[in-house]
C-alpha positions in Angstrom: 133.3 166.6 95.6 132.8 164.5 92.4 135.8 166.2 90.8 137.9 165.4 93.9 136.9 161.7 93.7 137.7 161.5 90.0 141.1 163.1 90.7 141.9 160.6 93.4 140.8 157.7 91.2 143.3 158.8 88.5 146.0 159.1 91.2 145.3 155.6 92.5 145.3 154.2 89.0 148.6 155.7 88.2 150.1 154.3 91.4 148.7 150.8 90.5 150.2 151.1 87.1 153.6 151.8 88.6 153.3 148.6 90.6 151.8 146.2 88.1 153.6 147.0 84.9 157.1 146.2 86.2 155.6 143.1 88.0 154.1 141.8 84.7 157.4 142.4 83.0 159.2 140.4 85.7 156.7 137.6 85.3 157.1 137.6 81.6 160.9 137.5 81.8 160.8 134.9 84.5 158.6 132.6 82.5 160.9 133.1 79.5 164.0 132.2 81.5 162.7 129.3 83.6 160.1 127.6 81.4 161.6 127.8 77.9 165.1 126.8 79.1 165.4 123.8 81.5 166.9 124.3 84.9 170.6 123.2 84.9 171.5 120.1 86.9 175.1 121.1 87.4 177.3 124.2 87.0 179.5 122.1 84.7 176.7 121.9 82.2 177.7 123.4 78.8 174.6 125.7 79.1 175.7 127.1 82.5 177.5 130.1 81.0 174.4 131.2 79.2 172.4 130.6 82.4 174.8 132.7 84.5 174.4 135.6 82.1 170.6 135.3 82.3 170.7 135.1 86.1 172.7 138.3 86.2 170.0 140.1 84.1 167.3 138.7 86.3 169.1 139.9 89.5 169.3 143.4 88.0 165.6 143.3 87.2 164.8 142.2 90.7 166.7 145.1 92.1 164.9 147.6 89.9 161.5 146.1 90.8 162.3 146.3 94.5 163.1 150.0 94.0 159.8 150.6 92.2 157.9 148.7 94.9 159.4 150.7 97.7 158.7 153.9 95.8 155.0 152.9 95.3 154.7 151.8 98.9 155.8 155.2 100.0 153.2 156.7 97.6 150.5 154.5 99.1 151.5 155.5 102.6 151.4 159.2 101.7 147.9 158.7 100.2 146.6 156.9 103.3 148.1 159.4 105.7 147.1 162.5 103.9 145.1 164.8 106.3 141.3 164.1 106.3 140.4 166.7 108.9 139.4 169.9 107.1 140.6 173.3 108.0 138.4 175.6 110.0 136.9 177.3 106.9 136.3 174.0 105.0 134.9 172.4 108.2 132.4 175.2 108.5 131.3 175.0 104.9 131.1 171.2 105.0 129.0 171.5 108.2 126.6 173.9 106.6 126.3 171.6 103.6 125.6 168.8 106.0 122.8 170.8 107.6 121.1 171.1 104.2 121.5 167.5 103.2 121.0 166.0 106.7 124.4 164.3 106.4 127.3 163.9 108.8 131.0 163.8 108.0 133.2 161.0 109.3 135.0 163.3 111.7 131.8 164.7 113.1 130.4 161.3 113.8 133.5 159.6 115.1 135.3 160.5 118.3 136.6 157.1 119.5 140.1 155.8 119.0 139.0 152.8 116.9 137.5 155.2 114.3 140.6 157.3 114.3 142.7 154.2 113.7 140.4 153.3 110.8 140.9 156.7 109.2 144.6 156.5 109.6 144.9 153.2 107.9 143.1 154.6 104.8 139.8 152.7 105.4 137.8 156.0 105.4 137.3 158.2 102.4 135.3 161.3 101.7 134.2 159.5 98.5 132.3 156.9 100.5 128.6 157.9 100.9 128.0 159.0 104.5 124.9 158.0 106.5 122.0 160.3 106.2 118.8 160.9 108.1 115.8 160.3 105.9 113.8 163.4 105.2 110.7 162.3 107.1 112.4 160.2 109.8 111.2 161.1 113.3 113.9 162.1 115.7 113.2 161.1 119.3 114.3 163.4 122.2 114.1 162.6 125.9 114.2 165.3 128.6 113.8 165.0 132.4 112.1 168.2 133.5 110.6 168.9 137.0 109.4 172.1 138.6 108.6 175.7 137.5 112.1 176.9 136.7 113.2 173.8 134.7 109.9 174.1 132.7 110.8 177.6 131.8 114.4 176.8 130.9 113.5 173.9 128.7 111.5 176.2 126.4 114.7 177.8 125.2 116.1 174.4 124.4 113.0 173.4 122.5 113.1 176.7 120.5 116.7 176.1 119.5 115.9 172.6 118.3 112.8 173.7 116.4 114.6 176.6 114.8 117.2 174.3 113.1 115.2 171.1 112.6 114.0 169.7 109.3 112.6 166.5 110.6 109.5 165.5 112.6 110.3 165.5 116.3 109.0 163.4 119.1 109.7 164.7 122.6 109.5 162.4 125.6 109.2 164.4 128.8 109.8 162.7 132.2 108.0 165.2 134.4 106.5 165.9 137.8 102.9 167.0 137.9 103.9 170.7 137.8 106.1 170.5 134.7 103.5 168.2 133.0 100.8 170.8 133.5 102.9 173.6 132.2 104.4 171.8 129.2 101.1 170.1 128.2 99.4 173.5 128.0 102.3 175.1 126.2 102.6 172.5 123.4 98.8 172.3 123.1 98.6 176.0 122.4 101.9 176.2 120.5 100.5 173.9 117.8 103.8 173.2 116.0 103.4 170.9 113.0 105.2 167.5 113.0 105.9 167.6 116.7 104.6 164.9 119.1 104.9 165.0 122.8 104.5 162.3 125.4 104.7 162.6 129.2 105.9 160.1 131.7 105.2 160.4 135.4 108.4 161.0 137.3 106.7 160.4 140.6 106.2 156.7 139.6 109.9 156.4 138.9 111.1 157.9 142.2 111.2 154.5 143.9 113.7 153.3 141.2 116.4 155.8 142.3 115.3 157.2 145.7 117.7 154.7 147.4 120.7 156.6 145.9 122.0 159.4 148.1 122.6 162.4 145.9 124.2 165.8 146.7 123.6 167.4 143.2 121.3 170.4 143.0 119.0 168.6 140.6 117.9 166.3 143.4 116.2 163.0 142.7 115.3 164.0 139.2 119.0 164.2 138.3 119.1 160.4 138.6 116.1 159.5 136.3 118.1 159.2 133.1 119.4 155.9 134.5 115.9 154.4 134.1 115.0 155.5 130.6 115.2 151.9 129.3 112.3 151.0 131.5 110.4 154.3 131.2 110.3 154.9 127.5 108.3 152.7 125.1 109.7 149.2 124.6 109.6 149.6 120.9 111.6 152.8 120.9 115.1 151.8 119.7 117.2 154.9 120.1 116.8 158.4 121.7 118.8 161.6 122.2 118.8 162.5 125.9 119.3 166.2 126.8 119.5 168.3 129.9 117.2 171.3 130.1 120.1 173.8 130.1 121.2 172.9 126.5 121.1 175.2 123.5 121.4 173.8 119.9 123.3 175.8 117.2 122.7 173.2 114.5 120.1 170.7 113.1 119.6 167.9 115.7 119.5 165.5 112.7 123.3 165.8 112.5 123.5 164.3 116.0 120.9 161.7 115.2 122.9 160.4 112.3 125.8 159.6 114.6 124.0 156.5 115.7 125.1 155.0 112.4 128.7 155.3 113.6 128.3 153.1 116.7 130.3 149.9 116.4 130.5 146.6 118.2 128.8 146.9 121.6 128.7 150.7 121.7 125.4 151.8 123.2 126.2 155.2 124.7 127.3 158.3 122.8 128.9 160.8 125.1 131.3 163.8 125.0 134.3 163.8 127.3 134.0 165.8 130.5 135.5 169.3 129.9 136.7 169.9 133.5 139.2 168.2 135.8 136.4 166.9 138.1 137.1 163.2 137.6 140.8 163.7 137.7 140.4 164.6 141.4 142.6 167.7 141.5 140.2 170.5 141.8 140.9 171.0 145.6 142.5 169.2 148.4 141.0 165.8 149.3 138.7 166.0 146.3 137.6 162.4 145.7 135.4 161.9 142.6 133.7 158.7 141.5 135.7 156.4 139.2 135.8 157.4 135.6 137.7 156.6 132.4 140.3 159.4 132.2 138.5 162.7 132.3 135.2 160.9 132.3 132.1 161.8 130.3 129.4 164.5 130.6 125.8 163.3 130.5 124.2 166.5 129.4 124.0 165.1 125.9 123.6 161.3 125.5 122.9 159.1 122.6 121.1 155.9 123.9 120.7 152.7 121.9 117.8 151.5 124.0 117.3 148.2 122.3 120.9 147.1 122.8 121.0 148.5 126.4 118.0 146.3 127.2 119.7 143.3 125.8 122.8 144.1 127.9 120.6 144.2 131.0 121.4 147.8 131.6 119.2 148.0 134.7 121.1 145.3 136.5 124.5 146.7 135.2 124.1 150.2 136.6 122.4 149.1 139.9 125.2 146.7 140.8 127.8 149.3 140.0 126.0 152.0 142.0 125.6 149.7 145.0 129.3 148.7 145.0 130.6 152.3 144.7 128.2 153.8 147.2 129.8 151.5 149.9 132.8 153.8 149.7 131.6 157.0 148.1 128.4 157.2 150.3 126.6 159.5 147.8 126.8 160.8 144.3 128.0 164.4 143.7 127.0 164.7 140.0 123.9 162.5 140.1 123.5 160.1 137.1 126.8 161.2 135.6 128.8 159.6 138.4 127.0 156.3 137.9 127.3 156.4 134.1 131.0 157.0 134.4 131.5 154.2 136.9 129.8 151.8 134.6 131.9 153.0 131.6 135.1 152.7 133.7 134.4 148.9 134.0 133.0 148.6 130.5 134.8 151.0 128.2 133.5 149.2 125.1 130.0 150.6 125.8 130.9 154.2 124.9 131.2 155.9 121.6 133.0 159.2 122.2 131.5 162.2 120.5 133.5 165.2 119.4 133.6 168.0 122.0 131.5 170.4 119.9 128.4 168.2 120.7 128.5 169.3 124.3 130.5 172.5 125.0 130.3 172.7 128.8 130.4 176.0 130.6 130.7 175.0 134.2 132.8 177.0 136.6 135.8 174.8 136.2 135.4 174.3 132.5 138.3 173.6 130.2 136.1 173.8 127.1 138.2 176.7 125.7 140.4 174.2 123.9 137.3 172.8 122.1 135.9 176.1 120.9 139.4 177.4 119.9 140.1 174.4 117.8 136.6 173.9 116.4 135.0 176.7 114.4 131.5 175.1 114.2 130.1 174.5 117.7 126.9 172.6 117.8 125.6 172.4 121.4 126.2 174.7 124.3 125.6 173.4 127.8 125.2 175.7 130.8 126.1 173.0 133.3 126.5 175.2 136.3 124.2 175.9 139.2 124.7 179.6 138.4 123.8 179.0 134.7 124.4 182.3 132.7 126.4 183.8 135.6 129.2 181.2 135.1 132.8 182.3 135.4 134.1 182.1 131.9 135.9 184.9 130.0 134.1 184.1 126.8 130.6 183.7 128.5 129.3 186.8 126.7 129.6 185.2 123.3 127.7 182.1 124.5 125.1 184.1 126.4 124.2 186.0 123.2 123.6 182.7 121.4 121.4 181.7 124.3 119.5 185.0 124.4 118.8 184.7 120.7 116.5 181.7 121.4 115.4 182.9 124.8 113.7 186.0 123.2 112.9 184.5 119.8 109.2 184.7 118.8 108.0 181.1 119.2 105.1 181.8 116.9 107.6 181.8 114.0 108.3 178.1 114.7 104.9 177.0 113.6 106.1 176.2 110.1 105.1 173.1 108.2 107.5 170.4 107.1 106.7 170.1 103.4 106.7 166.7 101.8 106.3 164.7 105.0 103.0 163.0 105.7 101.8 163.7 109.2 99.1 162.4 111.5 95.9 164.4 111.4 95.7 167.0 114.1 92.0 167.3 114.7 92.3 170.5 116.7 94.3 172.2 113.9 92.1 170.7 111.3 88.9 172.1 113.0 90.5 175.4 113.5 91.5 175.7 109.8 87.9 174.7 108.8 86.4 177.3 111.1 88.7 180.1 109.8 88.0 179.1 106.2 84.3 179.6 106.8 84.9 183.3 107.7 84.3 185.9 105.1 87.6 187.7 104.5 85.6 190.6 102.8 83.7 191.1 106.0 84.8 194.6 107.5 84.8 192.9 110.9 86.8 189.9 109.7 89.8 190.6 112.0 87.5 190.8 115.0 85.9 187.5 114.2 89.2 185.8 113.5 90.6 186.8 116.8 88.0 184.8 118.6 89.5 181.6 117.1 93.2 182.5 117.4 95.2 180.0 119.5 97.6 182.0 121.6 100.7 180.2 122.8 100.4 180.0 126.6 102.9 179.4 129.3 101.1 179.0 132.7 103.1 179.4 135.9 106.0 181.2 134.4 107.5 181.7 137.9 107.5 179.5 140.9 104.1 179.1 142.5 103.3 177.5 145.9 100.0 177.8 147.6 97.5 175.4 149.2 94.0 176.7 149.7 92.6 177.0 153.2 90.7 173.9 154.3 87.5 175.8 155.3 86.4 176.2 151.6 86.3 180.0 151.9 89.5 180.9 150.1 89.4 183.3 147.2 91.9 184.3 144.4 92.2 187.7 142.9 92.1 187.4 139.1 93.4 190.1 136.7 95.2 190.5 133.3 97.8 193.0 132.1 100.3 193.9 129.5 103.8 195.4 129.8 102.6 199.0 130.3 100.8 198.0 133.6 103.7 196.2 135.1 104.2 198.9 137.8 100.9 198.0 139.4 102.0 194.5 140.5 103.9 195.5 143.7 101.1 197.8 144.8 98.4 195.1 144.4 100.6 192.6 146.3 100.8 195.0 149.2 97.0 195.4 149.2 96.0 191.8 148.7 97.7 189.1 150.8 95.7 186.2 149.3 96.5 184.2 146.2 96.6 186.0 142.8 96.2 184.6 139.3 97.6 187.0 136.6 97.6 186.6 132.8 100.2 188.7 131.1 100.0 189.5 127.4 103.7 189.7 126.3 106.1 189.0 123.5 108.9 186.5 124.0 111.3 189.4 124.6 108.9 191.1 127.0 108.5 187.9 128.9 112.2 188.0 129.7 112.0 191.7 130.7 109.2 190.8 133.0 111.2 187.9 134.4 114.1 190.3 135.2 111.7 192.8 136.8 110.0 190.2 139.0 113.3 188.6 140.1 114.6 192.0 141.0 111.6 192.9 143.1 111.7 192.0 146.8 108.0 192.4 147.0 107.2 190.0 144.2 109.9 187.5 145.1 108.6 187.4 148.7 105.2 186.1 147.4 104.9 182.5 146.3 101.1 182.6 146.0 101.0 184.7 142.8 100.6 182.7 139.6 102.0 184.5 136.5 100.7 183.0 133.2 102.2 184.3 129.9 99.9 184.6 126.9 102.2 185.4 123.9 101.3 188.2 121.6 99.7 187.4 118.3 97.2 189.3 116.1 96.1 192.9 116.1 93.9 193.1 119.2 94.4 192.8 122.9 92.6 189.6 123.7 91.3 190.8 127.1 88.7 188.1 127.6 91.0 185.3 126.6 93.5 186.6 129.2 90.8 186.6 131.9 89.8 183.1 131.0 93.5 181.9 131.2 93.8 183.5 134.7 90.5 182.0 135.8 91.5 178.6 134.5 94.5 178.5 136.9 92.5 179.4 140.1 92.8 176.6 142.7 90.6 178.2 145.4 86.8 177.7 145.6 86.1 181.4 144.8 87.7 184.1 142.7 87.5 187.9 142.8 87.4 189.2 139.1 89.3 192.5 139.1 91.4 194.6 136.8 95.1 195.3 137.1 94.6 199.1 137.5 92.4 198.7 140.6 93.8 198.6 144.2 91.6 196.6 146.5 91.0 198.0 150.0 93.4 196.7 152.7 91.9 193.6 154.2 89.5 192.9 151.3 90.8 189.3 151.1 89.7 188.4 154.6 86.5 190.4 154.3 85.5 188.4 151.2 86.3 185.1 153.0 84.0 186.0 155.9 81.3 187.0 153.4 81.4 183.5 151.9 80.2 182.1 155.2 77.9 185.1 156.0 76.1 184.9 152.7 76.1 181.1 152.4 78.0 181.2 149.1 78.5 177.5 149.1 74.8 176.8 148.7 73.6 179.7 146.6 74.5 181.4 143.3 75.7 184.8 144.2 78.0 187.4 142.7 79.3 189.7 145.4 79.8 193.2 144.1 82.7 195.3 145.3 81.9 199.0 144.7 84.4 200.7 142.4 85.8 204.2 142.8 88.5 206.2 141.1 91.0 209.0 141.7 92.7 211.3 139.2 95.7 211.7 141.6 98.8 209.6 141.0 99.7 210.0 144.7 96.8 209.1 146.8 96.6 208.7 150.5 94.8 205.4 150.2 91.7 205.3 152.6 92.0 202.7 155.3 88.3 202.6 156.1 84.9 203.3 154.6 84.6 206.4 156.7 87.9 207.7 155.3 86.8 206.9 151.7 83.5 208.8 152.2 85.4 211.8 153.4 87.6 211.8 150.3 84.5 211.3 148.2 83.0 214.4 149.7 86.2 216.4 149.3 86.5 215.5 145.6 89.6 213.4 146.0 87.7 210.3 144.9 84.8 209.7 142.6 82.5 206.8 141.8 84.1 204.9 138.9 83.5 206.4 135.5 80.6 208.5 136.7 81.5 211.2 134.1 81.9 209.0 131.0 80.1 205.6 131.6 77.5 206.1 134.4 75.5 203.0 133.4 78.4 200.7 134.0 78.2 201.0 137.8 74.9 202.9 138.4 73.0 199.7 139.6 75.5 199.4 142.5 73.4 202.3 144.0 76.2 204.3 145.6 73.8 206.4 147.5 72.5 203.4 149.3 76.0 202.0 149.8 77.0 205.2 151.8 74.8 204.3 154.7 74.5 200.5 154.2 75.6 198.3 157.1 74.4 195.0 155.6 74.7 193.4 152.2 71.9 194.3 149.8 70.7 192.9 146.5 70.6 194.8 143.2 69.0 194.0 139.9 70.8 193.6 136.6 70.4 196.6 134.3 71.7 197.3 130.8 75.5 197.8 130.5 76.1 196.8 134.2 79.7 195.7 134.6 80.6 195.6 138.3 83.7 193.8 139.8 82.5 190.7 141.5 83.5 187.6 143.5 82.0 184.4 142.2 82.5 180.7 142.4 85.4 179.2 140.5 82.8 177.3 138.3 81.2 180.5 137.0 81.0 181.0 133.2 84.0 182.2 131.2 84.2 185.5 129.4 83.1 185.6 125.8 86.2 185.7 123.5 84.5 187.6 120.6 85.0 190.8 122.6 88.6 192.0 122.3 90.4 195.3 123.0 88.0 197.8 124.5 84.2 197.6 124.9 81.6 195.2 126.2 84.0 192.6 127.5 82.8 192.7 131.1 79.2 193.7 130.2 78.7 190.4 128.3 80.1 188.4 131.2 77.7 190.0 133.8 74.8 189.4 131.4 75.8 185.7 131.3 75.8 185.6 135.1 72.4 187.2 135.2 71.1 184.7 132.6 72.3 181.9 134.8 70.3 183.4 137.7 73.2 184.7 139.8 72.1 187.2 142.5 74.1 190.4 142.6 74.8 191.3 146.2 76.6 194.6 147.1 79.0 194.3 150.0 78.5 197.4 152.4 82.1 197.6 153.7 84.1 196.7 150.6 85.6 199.0 148.0 88.3 199.2 145.3 90.0 202.2 143.7 91.0 202.7 140.1 94.5 204.3 139.8 95.2 206.8 137.0 97.3 205.8 133.9 97.7 206.8 130.3 94.9 205.5 128.0 95.4 202.1 126.5 96.0 201.7 122.7 92.6 199.9 122.4 90.5 202.6 124.0 92.2 205.2 121.8 91.4 203.1 118.7 87.8 202.7 119.9 87.4 206.5 120.2 89.1 207.4 117.0 88.0 204.5 114.6 84.4 204.5 113.4 84.7 201.0 111.9 86.0 199.7 115.3 82.8 201.0 117.0 80.6 199.6 114.2 82.1 196.1 114.5 81.7 196.2 118.3 78.0 197.0 117.8 77.6 194.1 115.4 79.4 191.7 117.8 77.2 192.9 120.6 74.0 192.2 118.6 75.2 188.7 117.7 76.0 188.0 121.3 72.5 189.0 122.3 71.1 186.7 119.7 73.2 183.8 121.0 72.0 184.5 124.5 68.4 184.3 123.3 69.0 180.9 121.6 70.8 179.5 124.7 68.5 180.8 127.5 65.2 181.1 125.6 62.4 183.3 127.1 64.6 184.3 130.1 66.9 186.1 127.8 64.2 188.1 126.0 65.0 191.2 128.2 68.6 191.3 126.7 67.1 191.7 123.2 64.5 194.3 124.1 66.4 196.6 126.5 68.1 199.6 125.2 71.8 198.6 125.3 73.4 201.5 123.4 77.0 201.7 124.4 
C-alpha cells in the first residue's frame, strides 16, 4: 500500500509539473512583453510593428499552453475516474486484511449515492487512513428474542459473532420471561471473557406497540425494535441491531466501523431489500407499505441512538404508523414496514449498506446478484418462516455455513482477549482460585477438578408448556441421560403422563442430532410437558450428579420423582404418587416415598400392568429385584419380602449403601457433585436425606422396572481401573467426614457403619 501511495504521488507531481511549468513560462513572457515595454496608444505608433510581432509570438504561446492544459485536464480526469472497486480476489484479500486490522475499506462502509459521488469526483483515496475500531472498544449488539425456539436459534448467531470477534462485546437482549431464563443461565455457565449481557423486559414494552395490528409470524415481538431508543440505556450512543436468524461470516467490528461513514442526518444503516416485496408485483393485488424503491430490510440495522433521540424518533415513527394504518390496516412485515414508511418520507435518515451485510434468503429472494458479484459475504440472513428449508438453489452452500456454527463446540469460544482490561468477574476469579488450590500431583486430581467444572447449560432446549395442578400434589419425573440412552425417551413418555425434567449430556453436534430426533418423533412432539435441558460435554467424566441437579432445578411442581432414564415406571404411577401426597400428608411431613425397583434381562418384555402380574413374572424368573446379584445392599432395606404382601405404606430404616428411587419435595437437598461417573452418586444423596431426618416410606402398589442395555463407559472404567476405585473410596471418606462436620453427632453412624462398596 505504501508503495502504491508513493507511485501515485510521483504521478500527481508529474502532472502538476506539466501544468505549472508552461504556466510559469507564460507569466514570465507576459511580464516581459507588457511591463518592460509600454502598451501602445495607437497602431500608428512607430513601435507598433515590434508590438505586432510580439503579439504573434504571445498568441502562439497561448495556443500551446491551452493544448497542454487540455492534455493535463484529461490526465486529471483519468486519475480521478480510475476504478477504485477492487477485483474479487483483491477485495477478498483486502477484507481479510481488514479483519486483522479492524479496518473497513471505503467501499465496504459506503453504500449511499452521496458517497459514490464523492468517490467518482476523486475525493476518496486508498491512501487516506480509514476509520478503525479501537482494540478494546466495546461493540454493542441489541437482539429481540422471545420464546423457546428463538432462544435456541439466537445461540448460533452468538457463536458466529464470538468466533470472529476481537473486541469486547455487550449484548442487549429484549426478552420475555422464558428467553431471559434460558439465556441468563446459558451466559452465566458459558463464562465467555469480555462479554457483558443485559436483559430488558419485553412484557413492559408491549403497551408501546400492541396498538399496531401485525400479520407477521414474529407477532408483537417483531415490532419492538421500534422502541429501542426508549428501551436501551440513555447513555448508549450507537448499537447494531440483529434478528435472531442471522449468521456472521466476519468480524462484527467491520460493521461497527461503518458508523464512521454516516454523514449529515443519517441515523439508520440498512441494506436494500433483496426481494420485490415493496415493488408490489409478487402476486395480483399485492399492496405493500410505502417504501423507497425496493425498500430496506431490518434484519441488520445500525442505529445512532443519540441522534435518533434528538430527531424525536418515537414521535416520528408513531405518526407515520398511525397515518399508514388508516389505509393499510395492519403491518405485514412488522417493524420493517414502519421503518420503510418513515424512510420514504425522510430519505436523508438512511445510510445504505452494501448488500453483503445482509444476504437475505427469503422465498422470493433476489440476493443471487449480490453473492455472484461479491466474493466476500459477511452476513447471512435466513429471513423466511421456513428458515433452512427456504427455496433457493444455492441454499446448500449457505446451510453449510450455518451448520458450522450450529454444531461448533461453544467451549472453544471461552478465549481471552489479550491486552484489554476487563471488569473483574468474581465467579470466574473464585473458580480460578479454587482450582489453583488443588494439587495437580494428586492421583485423584481429575475427580476433584470435575466438581468445580462449570458446564455450559441450555435449559428448555425445546418448547415447554405446563402449569402445575392447583391442588399442590403435582409431581415431575426427574432423570438424566446421554446420547446412548436416547431410545428410552419415547417409552418413558408412554409410561408417565405427567411432567418430566430431563438433563441431557451432549456435545453441540449431538444436541442437533437430538433436536432432529425429537422433532421427528410423534410421541415426543405430542408432549409439551417435557423439559429438555442440555448440559454440554466437558472434561473426562460423566457428571451424573450435576445433571440430576440441573434437571431438579427446573422442576416447577411441588414434588419430584427422582428416577433414572433406563427405568420404566409402572403405568399410572404419576396419579398414584399424587394420591400418596394426600394420603401420607407430604405437605406437612418430611418423607421420601420409595418406589421398589425391579429389572429384566429381556429386551422385549410384556410390561406388567398390575402388582399381581409383576409378582407372577417375579416367580417365573422373568423379573428380578434390582441388582440382587451384584449390589444387594443398594435396595435390600426396601424389604421386598414385606412388599409382596403389603397393602399399606410402611416405613424402613436407612442402612449403609441404600440407594432407592424416591419421590421427595422440590426443596430437598441436591446431589453431591464430587461423585461423577459410576459409584456412590445416589448413595450419598440418600444419606443426606436421612441426615436431614426424612422418613423412608415404601409404597405397596408402586414399582419400576430397569430395562437392559449395554454397560456404560463409566461402569466399565470403574470395573477395570484400580485407580478409579481407589479415588472413589477416597471421595466417599471425605464426604462422610463432611457429613460429620455438618450434622454433628447425628452423623456419627455414617462414620462407624461398614460402607464398603
